[in-house]
ROSE-809226 format. One line per field, with one value per atom (N, C-alpha, C): residue number from 0; chain; atom name; x, y, z. Coordinates in pm, 1 decimal. Example, Ala and Ser with C-alpha at 12.3 -4.5 7.8 and 13.67 -1.06 7.14 Angstrom:
REM ROSE-809226
voro	0_0_0_1_1_1
logu	A_A_A_A_A_A
roro	N_CA_C_N_CA_C
u	1319.0_1230.0_1320.0_1285.0_1367.0_1290.0
v	-569.0_-450.0_-330.0_-225.0_-106.0_3.0
w	780.0_780.0_780.0_708.0_714.0_787.0
REM end
This chain:
REM ROSE-809226
voro	0_0_0_1_1_1_2_2_2_3_3_3_4_4_4_5_5_5_6_6_6_7_7_7_8_8_8_9_9_9_10_10_10_11_11_11_12_12_12_13_13_13_14_14_14_15_15_15_16_16_16_17_17_17_18_18_18_19_19_19_20_20_20_21_21_21_22_22_22_23_23_23_24_24_24_25_25_25_26_26_26_27_27_27_28_28_28_29_29_29_30_30_30_31_31_31_32_32_32_33_33_33_34_34_34_35_35_35_36_36_36_37_37_37_38_38_38_39_39_39_40_40_40_41_41_41_42_42_42_43_43_43_44_44_44_45_45_45_46_46_46_47_47_47_48_48_48_49_49_49_50_50_50_51_51_51_52_52_52_53_53_53_54_54_54_55_55_55_56_56_56_57_57_57_58_58_58_59_59_59_60_60_60_61_61_61_62_62_62_63_63_63_64_64_64_65_65_65_66_66_66_67_67_67_68_68_68_69_69_69_70_70_70_71_71_71_72_72_72_73_73_73_74_74_74_75_75_75_76_76_76_77_77_77
logu	A_A_A_A_A_A_A_A_A_A_A_A_A_A_A_A_A_A_A_A_A_A_A_A_A_A_A_A_A_A_A_A_A_A_A_A_A_A_A_A_A_A_A_A_A_A_A_A_A_A_A_A_A_A_A_A_A_A_A_A_A_A_A_A_A_A_A_A_A_A_A_A_A_A_A_A_A_A_A_A_A_A_A_A_A_A_A_A_A_A_A_A_A_A_A_A_A_A_A_A_A_A_A_A_A_A_A_A_A_A_A_A_A_A_A_A_A_A_A_A_A_A_A_A_A_A_A_A_A_A_A_A_A_A_A_A_A_A_A_A_A_A_A_A_A_A_A_A_A_A_A_A_A_A_A_A_A_A_A_A_A_A_A_A_A_A_A_A_A_A_A_A_A_A_A_A_A_A_A_A_A_A_A_A_A_A_A_A_A_A_A_A_A_A_A_A_A_A_A_A_A_A_A_A_A_A_A_A_A_A_A_A_A_A_A_A_A_A_A_A_A_A_A_A_A_A_A_A_A_A_A_A_A_A
roro	N_CA_C_N_CA_C_N_CA_C_N_CA_C_N_CA_C_N_CA_C_N_CA_C_N_CA_C_N_CA_C_N_CA_C_N_CA_C_N_CA_C_N_CA_C_N_CA_C_N_CA_C_N_CA_C_N_CA_C_N_CA_C_N_CA_C_N_CA_C_N_CA_C_N_CA_C_N_CA_C_N_CA_C_N_CA_C_N_CA_C_N_CA_C_N_CA_C_N_CA_C_N_CA_C_N_CA_C_N_CA_C_N_CA_C_N_CA_C_N_CA_C_N_CA_C_N_CA_C_N_CA_C_N_CA_C_N_CA_C_N_CA_C_N_CA_C_N_CA_C_N_CA_C_N_CA_C_N_CA_C_N_CA_C_N_CA_C_N_CA_C_N_CA_C_N_CA_C_N_CA_C_N_CA_C_N_CA_C_N_CA_C_N_CA_C_N_CA_C_N_CA_C_N_CA_C_N_CA_C_N_CA_C_N_CA_C_N_CA_C_N_CA_C_N_CA_C_N_CA_C_N_CA_C_N_CA_C_N_CA_C_N_CA_C_N_CA_C_N_CA_C_N_CA_C_N_CA_C_N_CA_C_N_CA_C_N_CA_C_N_CA_C
u	-11116.7_-11080.7_-10953.8_-10935.9_-10817.6_-10690.4_-10696.9_-10580.3_-10535.6_-10633.3_-10601.0_-10535.4_-10581.4_-10522.5_-10377.4_-10350.3_-10212.8_-10122.3_-10174.0_-10095.2_-10063.3_-10162.9_-10139.6_-10040.5_-10050.1_-9955.2_-9813.0_-9801.0_-9668.2_-9611.7_-9696.5_-9651.9_-9610.7_-9689.4_-9656.8_-9522.1_-9499.6_-9373.5_-9256.4_-9272.8_-9166.0_-9138.2_-9243.6_-9226.2_-9158.0_-9197.1_-9134.0_-8987.0_-8956.1_-8816.8_-8732.1_-8786.5_-8712.6_-8692.6_-8796.4_-8786.1_-8682.7_-8683.5_-8585.2_-8443.5_-8427.2_-8295.0_-8243.7_-8331.9_-8293.4_-8257.9_-8335.1_-8307.7_-8174.3_-8144.7_-8018.2_-7899.4_-7911.0_-7802.1_-7784.2_-7894.0_-7886.1_-7822.1_-7852.9_-7799.7_-7651.6_-7610.0_-7472.6_-7379.6_-7431.1_-7346.8_-7235.5_-7263.5_-7153.3_-7042.6_-7079.1_-6979.1_-6900.5_-6969.8_-6902.3_-6810.1_-6854.1_-6769.0_-6645.5_-6663.3_-6549.7_-6452.6_-6504.0_-6416.8_-6342.2_-6408.8_-6342.7_-6233.2_-6261.9_-6160.6_-6043.1_-6071.8_-5965.2_-5877.2_-5938.3_-5861.1_-5775.6_-5831.9_-5755.6_-5638.9_-5661.9_-5555.0_-5443.8_-5480.5_-5378.4_-5301.7_-5369.8_-5301.7_-5203.2_-5244.3_-5155.3_-5035.3_-5058.4_-4948.5_-4851.1_-4903.2_-4817.7_-4737.4_-4801.8_-4732.7_-4620.8_-4646.7_-4544.2_-4427.4_-4455.5_-4348.8_-4264.5_-4328.9_-4256.0_-4168.3_-4222.8_-4144.4_-4026.7_-4048.2_-3940.5_-3831.2_-3870.2_-3771.7_-3691.9_-3759.0_-3687.7_-3595.3_-3640.9_-3556.2_-3433.9_-3451.7_-3339.7_-3241.0_-3291.0_-3203.8_-3124.4_-3189.8_-3120.5_-3017.0_-3050.2_-2957.0_-2834.4_-2856.3_-2743.6_-2655.1_-2716.7_-2635.9_-2558.7_-2615.4_-2543.4_-2428.0_-2447.9_-2348.0_-2235.7_-2263.2_-2162.4_-2155.1_-2253.4_-2253.6_-2280.0_-2218.1_-2239.5_-2341.2_-2435.0_-2534.7_-2536.7_-2572.0_-2573.5_-2673.2_-2640.2_-2731.9_-2866.5_-2967.9_-3102.8_-3179.7_-3300.7_-3379.7_-3422.5_-3416.9_-3467.8_-3361.5_-3232.7_-3130.9_-3070.5_-3113.8_-3069.2_-2932.7_-2872.5_-2739.7_-2743.0_-2858.7_-2869.3_-2808.3_-2726.7_-2668.7_-2545.6_-2494.8_-2375.5_-2252.3
v	3060.3_3013.5_3081.0_3209.0_3281.3_3223.2_3180.3_3121.8_2992.5_2913.0_2786.7_2811.6_2913.5_2945.9_2990.0_3073.2_3117.7_3000.1_2908.6_2791.4_2706.2_2686.7_2608.8_2678.5_2811.8_2885.8_2875.4_2882.1_2869.3_2728.6_2628.3_2491.6_2474.3_2533.8_2527.4_2594.8_2711.1_2783.3_2702.4_2648.6_2568.7_2443.1_2376.4_2256.5_2286.1_2396.3_2434.8_2468.6_2540.2_2576.7_2452.4_2358.9_2235.5_2155.0_2145.2_2071.4_2133.8_2266.0_2333.4_2316.6_2319.9_2299.8_2158.3_2060.2_1921.3_1904.7_1965.1_1957.6_2023.3_2137.1_2205.9_2123.0_2064.6_1980.7_1858.2_1796.7_1679.2_1713.5_1831.7_1871.6_1908.0_1973.3_2021.8_1927.4_1824.3_1734.3_1669.5_1618.6_1558.9_1659.3_1781.6_1884.0_1917.5_1931.4_1965.5_1852.8_1729.1_1615.6_1613.1_1636.3_1639.6_1750.4_1868.7_1980.2_1949.2_1887.6_1852.4_1748.0_1648.6_1547.4_1607.5_1698.9_1765.5_1848.2_1921.4_2001.3_1911.4_1800.2_1707.7_1646.3_1610.6_1552.2_1653.3_1776.8_1879.2_1908.9_1907.0_1925.9_1813.6_1690.0_1575.2_1581.8_1622.8_1637.3_1745.7_1856.2_1963.5_1915.7_1843.5_1790.7_1695.5_1611.9_1519.2_1594.7_1697.8_1776.2_1849.5_1904.9_1974.3_1875.2_1758.7_1655.7_1609.1_1592.5_1551.8_1658.0_1783.8_1892.2_1901.4_1888.8_1894.0_1773.8_1657.8_1538.9_1551.6_1604.7_1625.0_1725.9_1831.4_1932.2_1871.6_1791.4_1727.0_1627.5_1553.7_1456.5_1526.2_1637.7_1713.0_1771.2_1820.7_1878.9_1770.0_1650.7_1539.4_1493.1_1495.6_1451.0_1552.3_1675.4_1779.6_1837.9_1811.3_1863.6_2012.5_2077.5_2221.2_2241.6_2327.5_2358.0_2509.0_2551.7_2695.6_2766.5_2890.1_2963.0_2984.9_2972.3_2993.0_3086.2_3118.1_3212.9_3158.2_3026.1_2970.1_2953.6_2966.0_2941.4_3068.7_3184.4_3310.0_3355.0_3282.9_3320.8_3385.1_3409.9_3465.1_3604.7_3627.0_3759.1_3786.9_3689.6_3716.8_3653.0
w	-15454.6_-15587.7_-15638.5_-15603.0_-15649.7_-15588.4_-15463.0_-15396.8_-15462.4_-15504.8_-15570.0_-15705.9_-15778.6_-15908.8_-15893.4_-15791.2_-15768.3_-15732.5_-15653.3_-15615.3_-15737.4_-15824.7_-15946.1_-16038.4_-16048.4_-16131.6_-16076.1_-15944.2_-15882.9_-15904.7_-15892.2_-15918.9_-16065.0_-16155.6_-16297.6_-16324.3_-16263.3_-16280.4_-16224.6_-16105.2_-16044.1_-16126.7_-16170.4_-16252.2_-16384.1_-16447.7_-16574.1_-16553.6_-16445.8_-16417.7_-16392.2_-16315.4_-16287.3_-16414.8_-16496.3_-16622.2_-16715.4_-16726.8_-16812.0_-16757.8_-16625.9_-16566.8_-16594.0_-16578.5_-16606.5_-16754.0_-16841.8_-16984.9_-17019.4_-16958.6_-16984.7_-16936.1_-16818.7_-16766.9_-16855.1_-16896.9_-16983.2_-17117.5_-17170.2_-17300.1_-17292.1_-17183.3_-17174.4_-17099.6_-17035.2_-16956.5_-17039.3_-17159.3_-17236.1_-17266.4_-17296.6_-17325.9_-17199.8_-17087.3_-16962.5_-16917.2_-16933.4_-16897.1_-16986.6_-17116.1_-17208.0_-17170.3_-17138.2_-17100.6_-16970.8_-16875.0_-16748.8_-16772.0_-16855.2_-16885.2_-16961.4_-17052.9_-17127.3_-17034.5_-16943.8_-16847.7_-16758.4_-16713.6_-16629.3_-16706.6_-16832.2_-16912.9_-16938.8_-16968.1_-16990.0_-16861.5_-16749.1_-16621.2_-16593.2_-16620.8_-16600.2_-16694.4_-16818.3_-16913.3_-16867.7_-16819.5_-16768.5_-16648.2_-16558.4_-16441.0_-16482.5_-16581.4_-16629.5_-16691.9_-16769.8_-16832.6_-16728.2_-16627.4_-16520.8_-16444.5_-16413.9_-16345.7_-16429.5_-16559.1_-16648.9_-16655.2_-16664.4_-16670.2_-16541.0_-16427.5_-16299.2_-16282.9_-16324.7_-16318.0_-16406.9_-16526.2_-16617.8_-16561.3_-16500.9_-16440.2_-16324.6_-16240.0_-16128.5_-16179.1_-16283.5_-16340.0_-16397.0_-16466.2_-16522.2_-16412.3_-16305.2_-16198.0_-16122.5_-16106.8_-16043.7_-16131.2_-16259.9_-16355.1_-16369.3_-16330.5_-16342.5_-16481.7_-16560.8_-16696.5_-16699.8_-16795.6_-16811.3_-16922.0_-16894.7_-16996.0_-17016.9_-17134.9_-17162.2_-17071.2_-17032.9_-16944.2_-17010.5_-16929.9_-16980.3_-16890.4_-16927.8_-16848.7_-16713.1_-16693.5_-16568.3_-16460.5_-16495.3_-16392.9_-16335.4_-16379.2_-16320.8_-16366.9_-16461.8_-16508.6_-16646.5_-16697.8_-16833.0_-16837.5_-16937.9_-16958.7_-16875.5_-16800.3_-16718.6_-16778.7
REM end
């Protein structure tokens, strides 16, 4: 009889743990999905800005335009 009680207690513990895990995932999933989408959108925006800056720099160098020295071109302070 004692063995059966331990088995039922272990099943109860496992079932409760699984139920709580499912409840936690269900409760936090909308927040986690929103955070993942926000991170992806910010990454895409950063990628677009970097591409735009590099394209502008290449266009200026092809055009032969002179631009004031900045921290990114290694000529600052010279």
